[in-house]
C-alpha positions as CSV (number, residue, x, y, z in Angstrom):
1,M,-39.2,77.1,89.9
2,G,-38.3,73.6,91.0
3,L,-36.6,72.4,94.1
4,L,-33.1,72.8,92.6
5,G,-33.9,76.4,91.6
6,S,-35.1,77.2,95.0
7,L,-32.0,75.7,96.6
8,A,-29.8,77.6,94.2
9,T,-31.3,81.0,95.1
10,L,-31.7,80.3,98.8
11,P,-28.5,82.2,99.8
12,L,-30.0,85.3,98.1
13,A,-33.2,85.3,100.2
14,P,-31.8,87.6,103.0
15,V,-30.6,90.1,100.4
16,R,-34.0,90.1,98.7
17,G,-35.6,90.6,102.1
18,V,-33.4,93.6,103.0
19,I,-34.0,95.1,99.6
20,R,-37.8,94.8,100.0
21,L,-37.6,96.3,103.6
22,A,-35.6,99.2,102.2
23,E,-38.3,99.8,99.5
24,L,-41.1,99.7,102.1
25,I,-39.2,102.2,104.3
26,Q,-38.7,104.5,101.3
27,E,-42.4,104.3,100.4
28,Q,-43.4,105.2,103.9
29,V,-41.0,108.1,104.1
30,E,-42.3,109.5,100.8
31,R,-45.9,109.2,102.0
32,E,-45.1,111.0,105.3
33,T,-43.1,113.8,103.7
34,R,-45.7,114.6,101.1
35,N,-48.6,114.3,103.6
36,P,-50.4,117.7,103.7
37,A,-51.0,117.4,107.4
38,A,-47.3,116.9,108.1
39,I,-46.4,119.8,105.9
40,R,-48.9,122.0,107.7
41,R,-47.5,120.9,111.0
42,A,-44.0,121.7,109.9
43,L,-45.0,125.2,108.7
44,E,-46.8,125.9,112.0
45,E,-43.6,124.8,113.9
46,L,-41.5,127.2,111.8
47,D,-43.9,130.0,112.4
48,A,-43.8,129.3,116.2
49,A,-40.0,129.2,116.1
50,R,-39.9,132.5,114.3
51,E,-42.3,134.1,116.8
52,A,-40.2,132.8,119.7
53,G,-37.1,134.4,118.2
54,E,-35.4,131.1,117.5
55,L,-35.3,131.8,113.7
56,T,-34.5,134.9,111.8
57,E,-36.8,136.0,109.0
58,E,-34.4,134.8,106.4
59,E,-33.9,131.4,108.1
60,H,-37.7,131.1,108.3
61,D,-38.2,131.8,104.6
62,Q,-35.5,129.3,103.6
63,A,-37.0,126.6,105.8
64,V,-40.5,127.3,104.5
65,R,-39.2,126.9,100.9
66,R,-37.6,123.6,101.8
67,V,-40.9,122.3,103.3
68,L,-42.9,123.4,100.3
69,Q,-40.4,121.8,98.0
70,R,-41.2,118.5,99.7
71,L,-44.8,119.0,98.7
72,T,-44.1,119.9,95.1
73,G,-41.2,117.3,94.7
74,R,-38.8,119.8,93.3
């Protein structure tokens, strides 16, 4: 791309930067939500909340299903 092409697309540079930043954030979130250690931690927190009486058995089961869905991607 020549000088004129660079000058013509210069106003779009901030938009491209924001799009790339959003893509990087999305990739990081996906890595963290599918991380087995993070899922184990979430399951342990749910178990602790159930034992402390903060969650009913039904709420616990629903929350566990949601956490496991993150792992399977369904």
